[in-house]
N, C-alpha and C positions, 0 to 999 in steps of 0.2 A: 634275143637276150632279154631276160626278165628283169623287172625293177629290183627284185631282191638280190640279184647278183652283185649289186654295188657293195653289199656288206661282206662278200666273200673275201677271204684273205688270199693274197698272192705273194709269192716269194719276192723279197726286196730286189734281188738282182733282175728278176723278170720285169718288175715294175719299171726300174731304171731303163732297161733295154726297150720296153714298150714306149716309154715316154720319149726317149731319144728318137725312136723310129717315127713316132707320131708328131714330132716337133714341126716339120713342114706343114702338116695339116693344121696344127694349132695356130701357126702364123697366118696361114691362109684364111682361117676363120676370123681372126682378129682384123685382118685387112679387108675382108669381104671379097677375096679373090676366088671366084667360083671356078675359073678355068683350072687353076692349080689344084684346087680341092677335087675337081672332077677327075683329073688325071690320077690323083692319088687313089680315089675310089675305084677307078678302073683297074688299077694294079692290086688293090686290096679291098674287095667289096665289104669285108667285115669292119672296115674302119668307120663306116657310117654310124655304127652303134658302139664303137670301141671307147674305152675310158682313156682320155688323152691328158689328164692332169692328175696331180697328187691327191686331189679330193674327189676323184672319180667322176669328173665332168665329161660329158660327151661333146662332140663338135657342135651340136645344137646349143648346148649351154653357153658355149663361148660365143657363138655367132649372134645370139639374140642380144648381146650386150651393147651392140652398136646399131642405132636406128638407121644409119646410112647403109648398112649391109642388108637391107630388107630383100634385095634381089637374091642374095646368097641364101637367106633363110627360106625364101619361097621355093627355090630350087631344091634345097635340102629337105624340106618338109615333103615335097612331092616324091623324093627319092626314098625317104625312110618309110618303113612299115608303120602302120598306125599304132601298134602296141609299143613301138620303140619310143614314141613321143612321151611316154610316161616313165621313161628311165630316170632314175634319181641319182643325185650326187651322194657324197659321203654324209651329207646332212639331210638326206631324204628330200631334196628339193628338185622338182622337175624344171624343165626349161621355162614353163609358165611362171614358176616362182621367180626365176631370173628376170623375165620380162617385166614382172610386177615391180621388182626392185629398181630396174633400169628405166621404167616408164615407156617401154617400147610397145605402143598400142598396136601398131600394124602387125608386129610379130605375134602378139597375143591373139589377134583375130585369126591369123593363119593357123595357129595351134589349136584353138578352140573349134574352128571349123572342121578340122580333121578329127579331133577327139573331144567331144563335149564334156567328158568326165574329168578333164584336167583341172578345172577350177575347184574340184572337190577333194583333191589330194592334199594331205597335210604333211608338213615337214617334221623334223624331229622335235621342234618346239610346239607342235600342234597348231601351227599357223597355216591358213589357206593362202593362196596367192593374193586374195583380196586383203587379208590382214597385212601382208608384207607391203602391198602397194600403199596402203594408208600409213603404215609405219615409216616408209621411206619418202612420204610426201609426194606421191605421184598421183595427182588429182585426176588427170584424164583417164588413166587406166583404172582408177578406183570406180569412176562412173561407168566405164565399160564392163568391168567385172561384176558390178552390181546387177547388170542385166543378164548375165550368163550364169551366175551362181544360183543354184536352185535351193529352195527351203525344204524340199521333201527328201533330204538326206540326213543321215544320223552321224554326229549330232547336228541339229539344225543350226546353221551359221547365223541365223537371224533371231534366235530365241535363247533365253537363259544366259548363262555366263559367256558363251562364245559370242552371242549377239551383243551383249553389253561391252565385251572387250573390243569388238569391232567398232561400236559407236564411240567408245572413249578414245580409241586410236584415231578415228576420223576427226574427233573434236580436237585432240592434241595437235593434229597436223594443220588445223585452222580451216578445214573444209566445212564451214558452218552451214552452207546451203545444202551440201550433200547430207550432212547429219540431220538437218531439218526434214528432208525428204525421207530419210531412213526412219525417223521417229514417227512420221505420219503414216508410213507403211506398216510399221511394227511398233505400236504405241507402248507395249509392255517394256520395251527396252529402256524407256525413261525412268522406270522404277526398279530396274534390275541392277544388283551390285556386281561390280567386276571382281575378279579373283583377289584384287588388292583392297576390296571393300569400298571402292569409290563409285560414284555415279557420274553421269554426263554433266549434271548440273554443278556438282562440286568441282569437277575438272575445269569446266568452263569458267566458273567463278575465280579460278586461280590463274587465268591467263590475262596478264595486263594488256597485251596488244589487242584484245578482243573488244575493248570498250574505250570510249573517249577519256574516261578518268585515268586510264593507264598510260596515256601519251602526254607529250608536252609539245604543243604547237606554238609558234610565234603568233603575233597579232595578225599578220597578213595571212598566215596559214589558216588560222581560225576563221578569218573572214571568208576565204575561199571555201573552207570546209562547210561553212554555214550556207553559202550560196549555191555550191555545185550540186546538181541533181544526181541521184544514184539510180533512179528509175522513173518512168513516166507514171503519173497518177492516173488511176482509172477514171474514165468518164462516168459521170453519174447516170443512173438509169433514167429513162424517159417515163417517169411515173408521177411527175409533179403536176398537180392541178386537176386531175380528173381520173376516173376509172375507165380505162379503155375498153374493158370487157363489156360494160353495160351501156355503150354509146347508143345502141339501137333503141334502147328503152327511154331515151331522154328526149325532151322537146328540141325542135330544130334550132331555136335560138341558143339553148344551152349547149347543144352539140357544136355549134359554130364557135362559141366562146372556148369550148374545150379544145377544139382543133387549133385555134389560135394560140392557146396556152402551150400546146404540144410543140407547135412550130417555133414559138419563142424560146422554149426550153432547149429545143434541138439546136437552134442557132447559137444560143449561149454556150451550151456544152461543146459544140463543135469549135467555137471560137477559143474556148479555154484549152481544148485539146490541141488545136493548131498552135497556139502560143506556147504551150508546153513542149511541143515537138521542136519548134524553132529555138526555144531556150535551151533544150537539151542538146540539139545539134550544134549550137554555138559553143557550148562547153566541150562537146566532143572535139570540135576543131581546135579549140584552145589546148585541150589535153594532148592531142597529137603533136601540136607545135611545141608545147612546154612539158617536158617529162615530169617536172615537179607537180604540176597540176594533175596529171594522170595518177601520180602516186597518191595525192590527197584524195582523189576520187576513189581509188581502190581501198584506201584506208576507211573512208566513210562507208563504202559498200560492205566492207568486212564488219564494221561496227553494227550496221543495220541488220546484216544476216545473223550476227551473234545475238542481238536483242530479240529477233524473231524466234531464234532457237530457245532462248531463255523463257520466253512467253509460252512456247509450245510445251516445253518440259514442265513448267509450272501447271499448265492445264492438265497434263497427264497425271502429275502427282496428286492433283485434286481428286482424282477418281479412286484413290486407295483410301484405306481407313486412316484415322488421325494418328494412331501410334506409328504406323509404317511411314506415313508421309513426314512425320516429325523427324524420324531417323534419316530420311533422305535429304530434306532441305536444311537440317541443322548444320552439317559440315559446310554447306555452301554459304550459309549466313555468316558463320564465324570467319570463313576465309574472305568473304567479300568485305566484312568489317575490318579485317586485318589489313587488306590491301587497298581499301578505300574505294571499292567498286560500288558506288552508290546506285548505279543503274540496276545491277543485279539485286541489290538489297531492296530497292523500290519495288521491283517486280515481285519479289518473294513476299514482301510485306503486303502488297496488294492482294495476293492470293491467300496468304496465311498471316493474318494480323498477329496471331499469338507467337510468331517467330521472333518478335521483339524481346521475348523473355528467355531466349536461348542462352545457355552458359557453356563456356569452354571447360577444359579439364581442370583448370585452376580456379573455377568458380567466377570467372569474369563475364559480365553481361556484355551486351552489344556496345553500349556506350563506354564502358570501361575499356574494352578492346580498342575502341576508337581513340580514347585518351592516351592509352599506353603507346599506340602507334602513331599518335598525332595526326589522325585522319579527320580533318575539320568537316569534310563533306558528310561524313557519317555522324559526327557529333551534332551537326546542325539539324539533324532529325528531331532533337530535343525541342527546337523552336516550333516544330509542327505539332508537338504533343500537347501543348498548352497545359491544361490542368493535370495531366498525367506526368509531367516532367519531373516533379519532385518525387513522385512515387517510384519512377524508374531508377532514379539515382541513389536510392537508399540501400542498394545491395552492397554486401561486403564479400570479398573473396576468401579463400581458405586460410589466408594469413591475416584476416580481419582488416584488410585495407579497404577503405571506402574509395569512392571515385576521386576524392580530393587527395588522398594519399598517392594514388596512381598519377595524378597530375603533377605531384611534387617530385616524381621520379624523373631522371634525365631521359630525354627523348632518345630513341634509337639513332645510331650514327647516320644511317642512310636518310633519315628524316631531318636530323639536325643540320646536316651539311647542305641541305637545300637552300639555307639562308647563308649569304656571304658575310663573313666577319663575325668573330666571336661575340662582339658587343650586341650585334643584331640577333644572334642566336640566343643570347641571354634575355634580350627583350622579348623574343617570341615565346620563350619558356615562361616568362612572367605573365605574358598575355594569356597563355593557356591556363595557368594557375588561377588568375583572377577571373577568367570566364567560367571555369568550372565551379569556382567558389560561389557564383551567383545562384547555382542550381541546388546546392546542398542546404539542408536545414542548419541553423546556427550551431546546434549541438554537435554536428559532424565535424565542424572546424577544430574542435578540441578533443575529439575521440582519438584514442590510442590504438595502434595495431598490435599484433602479437609480439612485436619487439618493444612495445611501450613507447612508441614515437607518435607524436601528433603530425598532421599534414605539413605544418610549417617547419617542423624539425626535419622531416624527410626532405623537403625542398632545399633547405639550407645545406644539409649534408650532401645531397646528391649534386648540387650545383656549385659547391665551393671552388672546385678546380676551374669551372667555367667562368666564375666571377674573376678569379685571378688572371685567367687568359684574356678575358674581355677587358679588364683594366689595362693590361699590358698592350693589347691591340689599340685601345683608345689613345693611350699616352704615346705610343710610337707614331701613330697617325698625327696626333697633335704636334709632336716635336718636328716632324718633317714639314708639316704645313706651316708651323710658326716660322721656320727658317725662310720659307718661300714668301710669306706675307711680309716679313720684316725686310726682306730684300726689295720687294715691290714698294713698300712704304719709303724706304731710303731713296730709291730711284725717283719716285714722283715728288718727294719733298725737295730733292736737289733740283729737279726740273722746275719747280715752282719759283725758286729764287734765282734761277738763271733762265729767264724767259727767252724764247726764240727771237733772234734778231737783235737782242740787247735792248737798252733803254736810251731815250733821248738825253743828250748832254745838257739840254736847256731845262726841260721839265722833269726829267727823271722817270717819265712814263714810258711803257713799252712802245717801241716803234710801230708795231703792227696791232695796236690796241683796238683799232676800228675795223679790222678785217675779220670776216666771219670765221675763217679757219682758226684764227687766234682765240676767238671767243670759245669755239669748240674745244680747243686745247685747254684753256683755263678751266672750263666746267668739268671736262673729263678728268683732268689732273686732280681737281678737288674731290670729285666723287671717288676716284681710285684711292686717294689717301684716306678718305673717310671709311671706305669699305675695308681697306687693309687693316686699319686700326681696330675696327669692329671684329674682324676675323682674328687678329692677334689676341684681343681680349677674351674671345670665346675659347681659343686654344689654351691660353694661360689658365683659364678657369678649369678646363679639363685636366691640365697637368697638376693643378693644386687640389683637385677634388679627391674626396675620400673613396669614391667609387663603391658605395654600398650596393647590395643587390637590388634594393628598391629603386636606386637612381637609374638603373638601366632601362626602366620602363618608359620614362619620358624625359627626365632632366638631362641626362648625358647625351642621348640621341639628339635632343633638341639643340643643345649647344653645338654638337658636331655638325648638324645640318646648317645652322646659322653661320658657323665658321667656314664651311666648305663653299656655301653659296656666296658669301662675301669675298672669299678668296677668288672665286671665278669672276665676280663682278670687278674686283680690283684689277685683275689681269686684263679683262676686256676693256675697262676704261683706260688703263695704262697704254694699251695698244692703240686705242683711239686717239689719246693725247699724243702719242709718238707719231702717228700718221698725220695728224693735224699740224704738228710742229714741222715735220719734213715738208709738207705741202706749203706751209706758210713761208718757209725760208727758201725753198728751191722751186716751188711750183710756178710762181710768177704768172698765174692765170692760165697755165697749161693744164687743160682738163684731162688730157690723156695720161698724165702722171698719176692720177687717182687710182687707176686700175691696178698697176703693179703694187702700189703702196697698200691698197686694200687687201690684195691677195697675200702679201707678206705679213700683214697685221693679223689676218685670220688664221694663219697656220698655227701659231702657238696656242691661240684660243681654242681652235678646233681640236688640237691634240689633247689639251687638258680636258676638254668636255668629253671627248671620246673615252678617256681613261677613267674619269671620275663620275660621269653621269650615271652609269648603272648603279653604283653604290649609293649616290645621292637619291636617285629615283626610288630604290628599294627602301631607304631610310625614311623618306617622306611618305611613301605609301604605308609603311608599317607604323609610323608615328602619328600621322595626321589622317590617313585614309580610313575608309569604312571598315577595314579589318577583314579577317577571314571567317568571322563568326556571325551567325544569325542571318545569313543570306538565304532568301526564300527561293527554293528551286521548284516550287509548285509540286511538292512531294505527294505521291499517290496515297501515302498513308493518311494524309490530311483529308483526302477525298473520301476515304473509307470511313474515317471517324465522323466526318460531318454528314 
């Protein structure tokens, strides 16, 4: 039966009858039951190449879907004539297309061994099995099909748009090491556009998971990420200290010194290599024992492979003329700036310094894009430009907005929501506006856009709702905290006038005044009362504040931080005073009673700390910390400029 027969029409009643008749064979192929299938073939030899599904699949199409049924496939391939292996389904897909989608490498090897032309048959969407394997994320079979797919066929699957489509599909699937090998074998693919007008570089620049900037790791994950090795470093060549080729022409003393140098270098390099192997093996053992460590290793390996691919693509783009190279790296630059992938941007700027002047369709330059999308890692490039900084920031877009107008616009929701609490969101927006203001010339602060608005007017209009929401958030927080601090103040004040154990009837002094636990009680009680009153004062200030937009930068967050910290201190001191009082009255020198008292006292303090600490930490970092701007990342553009 020929492959073209799949497109022939068959009466509907005949199809239903055939399908019902072939149903046992269909089930046997799914189960991998070769004995049942063999009995069926003995009774109906034509069933080997018959269509047994509504989309004209053969039994081979069905069988290759399960890697466990490899014995069934092996026997079936031996039984089928070679020309039958190229039979196609309704969508012109051979069994090899199916193995590519399912990732059945063993079945693919059996098919190609019988018919080496199978990898070059295209389906109705003009896809080779190799394309489908990449599209469905089957890395192992992609690697195999790359070795059996020839380039001397028409059209060449590794050249022009078919090759570019293949490369882009492999990049989309995250097989960056495979893509790197493909680009090294066929360098022109790096500069060829796909049917959609993309290149591998622009596609890679748009994948967040490919780069460290696209992920969010905790402190401990970052520490492991930094320490864990992804590959062994190559040992340095033994060429230090002398020229081995000319040893025979040197004096004996010099030769002796040279050989000594070689031996020392060998010992040093061998020691380094041995340490690296031990270090790597140690992390491999940890990775096998702790799946999370293995996951971090795989993530770092992916990032390393992606950066190697970016470097390779940039090197190949350098080989074409300036006009064409600009059209290739421009989409990648704009996308990297939009998504905050500074690693990609660094590499492109290292290869093409003029890329810093790229504009998007709305006339926004690199730093305007960074400001619009609140990408501080991209904006921080301005700190590396030094004398060029003011020149870069003078651009205006098609609506006559300068960079300060854009800083005055509200951040995108997905960036704004990274900060917890509307008050802190407003603070971050003010920080962006103030930081951008440092880079523009004084005249730009009063320039109007096409709507006749100055930057300050844009900021006020865009953030008026956020100011209202921030004020409400602050006052709601202050109200709830005021109630808690007032309650604590009431309790500790009452405890101060009703001391543990009472007072002496003769002197009027506390009975336990000379005992250490009582002294601890008195001091803790006083500190708790003082802290609670400071906290109440701060929260009352917030409740009575006007909450103007400028107050969100420092004044209001500062008051809230002081209030929350003192609330925590008052609670902690109150529990210490409570524990001391209990021990003073009921302890009677019994040291063992301290343990349960301490545990009980720590519970409410720990609960409060766990709930409020993330907010307080973010507020302290945002208000008093070094900030997100001006951090030096040893940018490569600086190295070029210098």
